[in-house]
N, C-alpha and C positions, 0 to 999 in steps of 0.2 A: 468591261472588266479591266482593272489596273494590271500592269505588268507584275508577274508573280515574283516574290522575293525568294532568293536562294537561302536555304537553311543550312547551318553547319552544326555539327554535334558538340555538345558539352559533355563533361564527365557523366557517368551513369547513362540514362536514356533520354536526356533532354536535348532540345534543339533551340537555337535562336537565329535571328536574321544575320546574314553574313556581315553586314555593316557594323554590328555590335559584337563581333566575335572576340575582340580584344578587351571587352569590358565585362566586369562581373554582372550577373543578373541582378535586376532590382528586386525580383521575387524568385525564390526557389523553395519548393517543398520536397521533402525527402521521406518516402514511406509514410506519407500522411494518411491517417485513418481515424474514424470515429465510429463507435458502436452505440446503438440505441436498443436496449433490452436484448442484447446478444446478437442483434442484426448489424452487420457491417454496412453502414450507409455510404461510407467512403473507405476504400481499402487500398493501401499501398500506392498513393498518388505521388508520382515524381513529376514535377512541373517546373519549368523555368520560363521567366518572362524577362527579356532584355530591356535596357533603360528607355528605348524609343520604339518598342515593338507594339503593334496592334495584334493581340492574340485572341483566339476564340476558345471557349470551353463549351462544347455542345454535347448533345445526347438526347435520347428519348425522354419523355416525361418520367420523373421518378429516378433518373439516373444518378442524382446526387449533386447536381451542379450548384444549386443555391446553397446546399449544405457546405460545399467548398467555400463559397463566398462568406458564409457565416463563420467558418473556421478562420479564414484569412483576416476577418475583422473582429475576432475575439467574441463574437456572439455565442459561439460554442467553443469549448476547450477540447482539443484533440485527445483521443484515447491513446494514440501512439504517433510517432513521427515528429518531424521538425519543420517549422516554417521560418525561413530566413528572409528578412526584408532589409534591403540595402546592406546586406552582409551581417545583420544582427539577428540573433535568435529572438523571436517574439514571445517566447514562453513567459507567462506571468504578466504580460502587458494587457491593459484594458482597451476597449474600443476607442475611448477618448485619447489615450496615449498613442495608439496606432494612427489615429487621424492626425495628431500633432506631428507624428514621425513622417507622415506623407502618404497615407492610404485614405482615399475617399471613395464612396460608393453611392450608387442609386439603387432603387428597389423595384421589384416587379410591380407593386402597387404604389402609385405616386404618393409621396409624403410631403406635401407642401403645407404651409400655413395659409389656408384659403382666404381667411379674412384680412390678411395683411397684403400690402402692395407688393408688386413684383420687385421693386427696388429693395424693400425691407426683407423679403425672402432671401435675396442675394446677400444683403448685408449680414444676415444671420450666419452665413457661411464664412464671413470674414473674422470670426471670433479669434482665430489663431494669430491675426495680425493687429487687432485692436489693442492699443496700449494706454489704457487709463484705468484707474482703480475705481472701486465702488463709491468712495467719497466724492471723487471728481464727477462721477456720473450723477450722483444724487444732487450735488450742489451746482451742477452745470458750470464748473470752472473752465477757464480758457482752454486747458488741455483737452477737455471733453469735446468742445466745439471744433477744435483743430482736428481731432481724430474722426469726428463725424463727417466733416467735409472731405477728409481723405477717403473715408469709407464710401461716401456717395460717389466720388469720382471713380474709384476702383470698381464699384458695382456697375456703373454706367459703361465703363470700359469693357467689362466682361459681357454685359448684355449686348454690346455692339458686335461682338464676335458672331452672335446668332441673329443679328439685325433685329433685336428686341428692345433697343433703348427707347423707342417711342412708346413702349408699353410700360415704362417704369412706374407710372402712377396708377396703373390699372390694378384692380384686385386680382390676386393670383387665382382665386376660385372661378373667376369669370372668363379665364382664358380658354381657348379651344384645347382639346386633348393634346394635340401635337405640340402646342406651345407650352403646355404644362410639363410635358416630358423634357423639352429643351431647357426650361427654367430649372428643373431639378438637376440637370447636368451642369448648368451654370453655377448653381449654388454649391455643388460638389467641387467645382473648379476654384471657387472662392476660398477654399481651405488650403490652396496652394499645394496640391498633391504631387507626388512623384509617380504614383500609380493610381489610375482611375478605374474602378470596377463598375461596369455597367450591367445591370441585371435586366435583360430583355428590354433594351431601350426602344425598340421598334414596335413593342406590343401595342396593338390598337391603331397603328398608323396605316394610312393608305399608301399605295405605291409611290406617289410623288413625295409624300412626307418622308418615306423611308429612304428614297434617293437623296433627299436633302440632308437627312440625318447622316448618311454615309459620308457625304462631303464634309459635314461639320465635324465628325469624329476625326477624320484625317486632318482637318484644319486645326483641331485642338492639339493633336499629337505634334504637328509641325510647328505650331505657334509656341507651345509651352515646352516642347521637347520632353514629353513624359511618356510613360507606358500606359497602354489601355488593355485591360482584359475584360472581355464581354461574354455574357451568356445570351444566346439568341436562338430563336426557332426560325426566324426569317432567313432562309439559306442564301437568298440573293445578297443580303447584307454581309453575312459571314464570309461567303466566297468572294465577295467584291472587295473587301478591305482587310480581312485578317491575313497575316503573314504566316503565322504558325497556328495550328489548330490541334487541340487535344479533345478526344472523344471519350466520353464516359458511358458505361452501360452497367446498371446495377452496382454502381459505386466503384467499378474497376475501369482502368484505362484499357481501351481496346485498340486505339490507333492514335498516332501523332504524325504530323507532317504538314505539307503545304496544302492549299485548297485542292489542287488537282489530284494530289495523292489521296486525300481524304475522300473526294468524290468517287474515286475508282477503287476504294478499299472494300473487298467483299464483306468483311466483318461489319463495317459501318453500314453498308447497304442492307445487310441482314438485320441489324439492330433497328433500323428505321422502318424497313418494309416487311421484315419477317422472311423466313426461308420459303422459297417457292415450293408449292406442293408438287411432289414427284421428283424433287431434286435428289441427287445421289445421297444415299444414306437415310433418306426420309421414308417412313412407312406410312401407308394409307391410314389416315385417321389420327396420326400422332401430332 
């Protein structure tokens, strides 16, 4: 396990790594909430992620974690509260606008273009940096070929980070599961994000693949100097690389802190394992 990062407080109830203490958060939510049919799926979320932090959002199934990601990426509109990205209120922005502003995400279920090559999947993520119009694309004018060569080179460069450049010509759908997960992260990186949201990146991976993924997430943060916020049920990954962790249960925050603080928090233990029968205050059969 890596050396634990010291957290320092921000205004309200947020914390960020000490090295980023003098910088404004890349992401901050204030009293964020959303209701579905009168039920508060997320309620009063105050969260901050600093510009180079690897942060974790965890909790039992149904805690509201993916709903938070959907709020951050404008899939859902909040019922209340504020989302600030890079200091700007995101109210009214679309998912496309947020992606252009610098938020990229992956999903629980892999969403690749299986019939396309690995290289072409990455190039699709480069849409924010491709600079030629429809006419040049249709007529295959010199500007088109110049931009295509640039995109090919950049896509191969990104694939090399995960040692996948030798798979560039392979069909995406033919890759092993772990490689497909890595490809989805690479495609997200191709959009040139400031914040990368990873929704259960280790789902379906074996222990060796998970260990490799941990190293790759740290490598991505260090190489691109971006923030990473991840949802994950694999606790070895969360505790191994996350600096600050926020724990949700039934849509509410029950704990924030470093990995060691979270591991030893009684509310977190209870949320995951349930209260032990016979504990103080429990009645037989309740």
